[in-house]
C-alpha positions in Angstrom: 10.8 12.7 10.0 7.7 12.4 12.9 8.3 9.2 14.7 5.2 9.5 16.8 3.5 8.4 13.5 3.8 5.0 12.6 6.8 4.4 10.1 5.8 2.6 6.6 8.8 2.1 4.3 7.9 1.0 0.2 10.8 -0.8 -1.2 10.7 0.2 -4.7 9.3 3.2 -6.3 7.4 1.9 -9.9 4.2 2.0 -11.3 3.2 0.4 -8.2 5.3 1.2 -5.4 5.6 5.5 -6.3 1.6 5.1 -6.3 1.5 3.4 -2.9 3.6 5.5 -0.6 0.7 8.3 -1.9 -1.9 6.2 -1.2 -0.3 5.3 2.6 0.5 8.7 3.0 -2.7 9.8 2.5 -4.7 7.7 5.0 -6.3 10.0 7.5 -7.4 9.3 11.1 -11.1 10.5 12.2 -10.3 14.1 12.4 -8.0 14.2 9.3 -4.9 14.1 10.3 -2.1 11.4 8.7 -1.8 8.3 10.5 1.7 7.4 9.0 5.1 8.7 8.3 6.3 7.2 4.6 9.2 7.0 3.5 9.8 6.0 -0.2 13.2 3.7 -1.0 14.5 3.0 -4.1 18.0 1.8 -5.6 20.8 4.4 -5.4 21.2 4.9 -9.4 20.1 6.8 -12.0 16.3 6.0 -12.5 16.0 5.4 -8.8 17.7 8.6 -7.6 15.1 10.4 -10.2 12.3 8.9 -8.9 13.4 10.0 -5.4 14.3 13.3 -6.5 10.7 13.8 -7.8 8.6 11.8 -5.1 10.5 13.7 -2.5 10.2 17.4 -4.2 6.0 16.6 -4.6 5.6 15.6 -8.1 4.7 11.9 -8.8 7.4 10.7 -11.1 5.1 8.8 -14.2 3.2 10.9 -16.7 -0.5 10.2 -15.4 -4.3 11.7 -16.3 -5.1 11.0 -12.8 -5.1 15.1 -11.1 -6.3 13.1 -7.7 -3.1 11.3 -8.0 -1.0 14.3 -8.9 -3.0 16.4 -6.4 -2.4 14.3 -3.6 1.5 13.8 -4.0 1.6 17.3 -3.7 -0.8 17.4 -0.9 1.2 14.9 1.5 4.8 16.9 0.7 3.1 20.2 2.2 2.0 17.5 5.0 5.8 16.6 5.7 4.6 13.1 6.1 5.8 11.8 2.4 9.1 11.4 1.7 12.3 9.5 -0.1 15.6 8.1 0.1 17.8 5.5 -1.6 19.7 4.6 1.8 18.5 1.2 3.5 19.2 2.1 6.5 15.6 3.7 6.9 14.4 0.2 7.2 15.8 0.0 11.0 13.2 2.0 12.0 10.2 0.4 9.9 7.3 -0.1 11.6 6.0 -1.6 7.7 7.8 -2.7 5.0 5.9 -2.6 1.7 7.6 -4.4 -1.0 6.8 -3.4 -4.3 9.7 -4.2 -7.2 9.7 -6.3 -10.5 10.0 -9.6 -11.1 10.5 -10.8 -14.3 10.4 -14.1 -16.0 11.8 -14.8 -19.8 8.4 -15.7 -20.6 9.1 -16.4 -24.4 11.3 -19.1 -23.2 10.1 -22.9 -24.0 10.7 -23.6 -20.3 10.3 -20.3 -18.5 12.9 -19.9 -15.9 12.7 -17.1 -12.8 15.4 -16.2 -11.2 15.2 -15.0 -7.7 18.6 -13.6 -6.8 18.2 -9.9 -6.9 14.8 -10.1 -5.6 16.0 -12.3 -2.6 18.9 -9.5 -1.6 16.4 -7.1 -2.2 14.4 -8.6 0.5 17.3 -9.8 3.2 18.4 -5.8 2.8 14.8 -5.3 4.8 15.1 -8.2 6.5 18.7 -7.3 8.2 17.4 -4.5 9.7 13.3 -4.2 10.5 13.3 -4.2 14.0 10.9 -6.5 16.5 7.0 -6.5 16.0 7.4 -5.2 12.4 5.6 -6.2 9.2 6.9 -7.2 6.4 4.3 -6.8 2.9 5.2 -8.1 -0.4 2.9 -6.7 -2.8 5.0 -8.2 -5.7 3.7 -10.7 -8.3 5.7 -13.5 -7.3 5.8 -17.3 -8.0 3.4 -19.4 -6.3 5.3 -20.4 -2.3 7.9 -17.9 -2.6 6.8 -16.4 0.6 6.7 -19.5 2.8 9.4 -21.7 0.8 12.0 -18.6 -0.3 11.2 -15.2 1.8 10.4 -17.3 5.1 13.9 -19.0 5.7 15.4 -16.1 4.5 13.6 -13.8 7.2 14.1 -16.2 9.9 17.7 -16.8 9.1 18.5 -13.1 9.7 16.1 -12.5 12.2 17.9 -15.8 14.2 21.5 -13.8 13.6 20.6 -10.9 14.9 18.9 -13.2 18.3 15.6 -13.1 17.1 12.5 -15.3 17.3 11.2 -16.1 13.8 8.0 -14.9 14.8 9.4 -11.4 15.8 8.5 -10.6 12.6 5.9 -10.9 10.5 5.5 -11.7 6.3 2.6 -11.3 4.4 1.4 -11.3 0.8 -1.0 -9.0 -0.9 -1.1 -8.6 -4.4 -1.6 -5.3 -6.0 -4.4 -4.5 -8.7 -2.4 -0.7 -9.6 -4.4 0.8 -12.7 -2.4 3.1 -13.9 -5.4 5.7 -15.4 -7.6 7.9 -14.6 -8.6 6.4 -11.3 -4.4 5.3 -10.8 -5.0 6.1 -6.7 -8.6 4.7 -6.2 -6.8 1.6 -7.9 -5.4 1.3 -4.7 -7.9 3.0 -2.1 -10.8 1.8 -3.5 -10.6 -1.8 -4.9 -10.7 -5.2 -3.3 -7.6 -7.0 -2.1 -6.9 -10.8 -1.3 -4.0 -11.2 1.8 -2.6 -13.9 4.2 0.5 -14.2 6.3 2.9 -17.3 6.9 1.6 -17.1 10.8 -2.4 -15.7 11.8 -0.1 -12.8 13.2 1.1 -11.5 10.2 -2.1 -12.0 8.7 -3.8 -10.1 11.2 -1.3 -7.0 10.9 -1.5 -6.9 7.4 -5.1 -6.8 7.5 -5.1 -3.7 9.7 -2.3 -2.0 7.6 -4.9 -2.2 4.6 -8.1 -1.2 6.0 -6.9 1.6 7.1 -5.8 2.8 3.4 -8.4 1.2 1.7 -12.3 1.6 1.5 -13.5 -2.2 3.2 -16.6 -1.2 3.9 -17.2 -0.5 0.2 -14.1 -3.2 -1.2 -14.4 -5.5 1.9 -10.8 -7.8 2.3 -10.4 -11.4 1.4 -8.2 -13.4 3.7 -7.0 -16.4 2.3 -5.1 -19.1 4.4 -2.2 -19.1 2.7 0.2 -17.1 1.4 0.9 -19.5 -1.0 -2.9 -19.1 -1.8 -2.6 -15.5 -2.2 -0.2 -15.5 -5.1 -1.6 -18.1 -6.8 -4.9 -16.1 -6.6 -2.6 -13.2 -8.8 -1.1 -15.5 -11.3 -4.0 -17.5 -11.7 -6.0 -14.0 -12.0 -3.9 -12.7 -14.7 -3.6 -16.2 -16.3 -7.3 -16.2 -16.7 -7.5 -13.1 -18.3 -4.7 -13.5 -20.6 -6.3 -16.6 -21.8 -9.9 -14.7 -22.9 -7.6 -12.2 -24.8 -5.9 -15.2 -26.7 -9.5 -16.6 -27.6 -10.2 -13.4 -29.1 -7.5 -13.2 -31.6 -8.9 -16.3 -33.6 -12.5 -14.4 -33.8 -10.3 -11.4 -35.2 -8.8 -12.8 -38.4 -12.6 -15.0 -38.9 -14.3 -11.7 -38.6 -11.8 -10.2 -41.1 -11.8 -12.7 -43.1 -15.9 -13.5 -43.3 -16.8 -9.2 -43.4 -18.5 -8.6 -40.2 -17.6 -6.0 -37.2 -16.3 -8.5 -34.2 -17.2 -5.8 -32.3 -20.8 -5.5 -32.8 -20.7 -9.2 -32.1 -18.9 -9.2 -29.3 -21.3 -5.9 -27.5 -23.9 -8.5 -28.7 -22.5 -11.4 -26.5 -21.6 -8.9 -23.6 -25.3 -8.3 -23.2 -25.8 -11.9 -21.3 -24.2 -11.2 -17.8 -22.0 -14.9 -17.7 -20.3 -13.3 -21.0 -19.7 -9.5 -19.9 -15.7 -9.8 -19.7 -15.1 -11.4 -23.2 -12.7 -8.9 -24.7 -12.1 -7.1 -27.4 -9.7 -7.3 -30.8 -6.6 -5.3 -30.3 -3.2 -5.1 -31.3 -2.2 -7.4 -28.7 -1.3 -7.8 -25.1 0.7 -5.7 -23.1 2.2 -4.7 -19.8 4.1 -5.9 -17.1 1.4 -8.3 -15.8 -1.2 -10.1 -18.4 2.4 -10.8 -20.7 4.2 -12.6 -18.3 2.3 -13.3 -15.3 0.8 -17.1 -16.8 4.0 -18.4 -17.0 4.7 -18.4 -13.2 3.3 -20.8 -12.1 4.7 -23.3 -14.6 7.8 -21.9 -13.3 7.0 -22.4 -10.2 6.2 -26.0 -10.2 9.3 -26.5 -10.7 11.3 -24.7 -9.3 10.1 -24.2 -5.7 6.9 -26.6 -5.4 8.3 -29.6 -6.6 5.7 -30.5 -8.8 7.3 -30.9 -12.0 5.0 -33.3 -13.4 3.0 -30.3 -13.9 1.4 -29.0 -17.3 -0.2 -25.5 -18.1 -1.5 -26.4 -21.4 -3.7 -23.2 -21.9 -1.8 -20.9 -20.4 1.0 -21.7 -22.1 -0.5 -21.0 -25.5 -2.2 -18.1 -24.3 1.2 -16.3 -24.0 2.4 -18.0 -27.3 -0.9 -16.5 -28.9 -0.8 -13.3 -27.3 3.1 -12.9 -28.6 2.2 -13.0 -31.9 -1.0 -10.8 -32.1 1.2 -7.6 -33.3 2.5 -9.9 -36.1 -1.2 -10.1 -37.3 -1.0 -5.9 -37.7 2.3 -6.1 -39.6 0.2 -8.8 -42.0 -2.5 -6.5 -42.8 -0.7 -3.7 -43.6 1.9 -6.0 -45.5 -1.2 -7.4 -47.4 -2.4 -3.7 -48.3 1.2 -2.7 -49.6 1.1 -5.5 -52.4 2.9 -8.0 -49.7 6.6 -5.2 -49.3 7.0 -2.8 -46.8 10.2 -1.5 -47.8 10.8 1.9 -47.4 7.0 2.3 -46.8 7.0 5.9 -44.2 4.9 4.3 -41.2 3.4 6.5 -38.2 2.5 4.6 -35.1 0.3 6.3 -32.9 0.9 5.5 -29.1 3.5 3.1 -27.9 2.5 2.8 -23.8 0.7 -0.8 -23.7 -2.6 1.0 -22.3 -4.8 4.8 -22.5 -3.9 7.3 -20.3 0.1 6.0 -19.3 3.1 6.9 -20.2 4.1 2.6 -19.5 5.9 1.5 -22.5 6.7 -2.1 -20.8 6.3 -5.1 -22.7 4.0 -3.0 -25.1 2.5 -4.8 -28.2 3.8 -1.3 -30.1 7.3 -2.5 -29.7 6.8 -5.8 -31.0 4.2 -4.2 -34.0 7.6 -1.8 -34.8 10.4 -4.2 -34.4 8.6 -6.2 -37.4 7.5 -3.2 -39.6 10.9 -2.2 -39.1 12.5 -6.2 -40.1 10.2 -5.4 -42.7 12.3 -2.9 -44.5 9.7 -0.2 -42.9 10.6 3.3 -41.9 8.7 4.0 -38.5 7.9 7.1 -36.7 5.8 7.6 -33.8 4.0 10.0 -31.4 2.4 9.1 -28.2 1.2 12.2 -25.9 2.1 10.6 -22.7 6.1 9.7 -23.9 8.7 11.5 -25.3 11.9 8.5 -25.2 10.7 5.1 -26.1 13.3 3.5 -24.6 13.0 -0.2 -25.7 13.2 1.1 -29.2 16.1 3.7 -28.3 13.6 6.0 -30.4 13.1 9.3 -29.9 9.3 10.3 -30.4 7.6 13.7 -32.1 7.1 16.1 -29.1 3.5 17.1 -31.2 1.1 15.2 -33.4 2.8 15.3 -37.0 1.7 16.1 -40.0 0.0 12.5 -41.8 1.6 14.4 -45.5 4.6 12.2 -45.2 3.8 9.3 -44.4 2.0 5.9 -46.3 0.4 4.9 -43.0 -0.7 5.7 -39.9 -1.5 3.2 -37.3 -3.9 3.8 -34.3 -1.9 1.1 -31.8 -3.3 2.6 -28.4 -6.6 4.0 -27.1 -5.3 7.2 -25.7 -8.8 9.9 -25.2 -7.0 12.7 -27.4 -7.0 9.6 -30.2 -10.7 9.0 -29.9 -11.1 12.7 -29.8 -9.3 13.3 -33.2 -10.8 15.1 -36.2 -9.3 12.6 -38.5 -10.6 14.5 -41.6 -9.6 17.5 -40.2 -6.2 16.0 -39.2 -6.1 14.4 -42.4 -6.3 17.6 -44.3 -6.3 16.0 -48.1 -3.8 13.6 -47.8 -4.4 9.8 -48.0 -2.3 7.9 -45.8 -3.9 4.4 -45.4 -5.5 4.0 -41.7 -5.2 0.9 -39.9 -6.8 1.4 -36.6 -5.7 -1.4 -34.6 -7.8 -0.5 -30.8 -10.5 1.1 -31.9 -10.1 4.7 -31.6 -12.3 5.9 -35.0 -15.5 5.9 -34.5 -18.1 4.5 -37.4 -18.6 8.3 -38.3 -15.3 9.3 -38.5 -14.6 5.9 -40.7 -17.4 6.7 -43.0 -16.6 10.4 -43.4 -12.5 8.9 -44.3 -13.8 6.3 -47.0 -16.0 9.0 -48.3 -12.9 11.7 -49.2 -11.5 8.3 -50.1 -9.2 7.3 -47.1 -8.5 3.3 -46.8 -9.7 3.5 -43.0 -9.2 -0.5 -42.0 -9.9 -1.6 -38.0 -8.4 -5.0 -36.4 -11.8 -6.8 -35.6 -13.7 -6.0 -38.7 -13.7 -6.6 -42.7 -13.2 -4.4 -44.8 -16.3 -2.1 -44.9 -17.8 -3.0 -41.7 
């Protein structure tokens, strides 16, 4: 490792940290030379060692359609400035540590309560090792107040134990907005960022670092007055989007009941600039952020900010509505089969929470599949980006299976391959009931199928539209 360059350690090589490691390693000087030596750090367990091994060999550890990301990993590996390890001692020589660890909360509980012990322990492993003058940047979505009231005291204690002053290491927060998919890498380098520091010096150091990896001329940084404000921005941003999605649930059911096409209606509404971000119908909310983040502020108010009297009725109602969305698709199938799913063979097409990725965390397809199985259905699945559905302990088909053996086919993720599928050719005369929950089947294909006697229905549309 060439220590003539500043050393950046990325703690956590999940969907965010692995991509962040590549983005930082790909940062270049005006003459095209790397400006950082990057070390990705993960846990010394089976999953961590697998990620460390793949990224250390120049392979991105998750399936992705982003060819730029795949090629950039290979290029950084060839240049030698992207390394990986499971050894926490590398923090001793770090100039910058970026924390990209998961932080969960049981968001379905009536009173969501987060557990910070493991996150604190991981942070302490950094705080106890980093040298004077370094920057610790928290990218993890954390409850508001975490940096100032939880992490900074830990950092101060560890520094004081080593004879250092509270301000000898800088602590800042800048939440990630990473979007796995076709623009995975550019969602880091070509996107707006919000940041703040526990001190002005920490904020300055954070700004300098972010400006070296992000195109800030096109995507200026936004500096907030405190880390609590920065933490709140991420939680509120995702709570808003979750509420927007939840709002569509009742209109989805309305449109189906009265026989209209809600996609058509929303397209008409979106023409108005003030309503351009209204969401579309779907199977439900999935992924690591929108499912849980609305619960962070209610929990933080009680556990960190000493404001237990505060209430968040819209955020909590959004959580409840969004978690129940997949059950509506189950009801649609059940109604079609006369109220009984027992022994019906159902093929789920897509188990990832969003198109173009192999991320099954909190996928709405999981709740959908579990409800089908509980109803007596026999469930199989295929996803071009997933081979083993860990949450369901299910082995997926290795290729698109024949529809001949199924009573129902359900599109549950909007992968491009499903949108491009010639349904009539694939069906080859078979006539399973088809339910499109994510709008992958075009109007032309819907009409062709129906002309052949295939029952094809959509979430958000009445029986015929």
